[in-house]
C-alpha positions, 0 to 999 in steps of 0.5 A: 222742402228738404235741405239735403243735397241730391246727388248723381247716385240718388238720381241714378237709383231713381232712374233704375227704378224705371228701367233707365240705363244711362246714356250720358252721365255728363248731363246729370253732373252738369245740371247738379253743378249748375243748380248748386246753391240755387233755389229748389225750383231752379235746381229742379229746372236744371235737372228737368232740362237735363233729363227731359230735353237731353234724355240721358237715360234709355227709358223712364225720363219723365218718371225720373223727372217727376220722382226727382221733383217730388223728392226735392219738394217733399214737405212742400205744397207742390201739386203732383198733377201740375208737375206732371202737366209741366213735364208733358209740356216741356217734352212736347214743346222741347222747352230748353230754357231754364228760366221758362222751365223754372216758371212751370215748376213754380206754377206747380208749387203755387196753391190755387 
């Protein structure tokens, strides 16, 4: 996993790749603040809740969420297919509980 810190600007750059104009910057800022000093899966969980449940971007929420996770998990064994499955489940079921999202993230990181 990378050790460098992900910033709001990094997330905005990723979002712009997918046409994601910003609706609500506060959601991203709050997620970054809440995840500070936490494990990478917990950081991803906060960011995914902000991106997938609160929809701060006009377009590209799911693609942005995946790109953010892949960036934070670079060098790990995270399975992109499982990350996508988790993203779809979170959006379909409107999962807003950070602990539950973190469990889905951790499952995507496990070797099977």
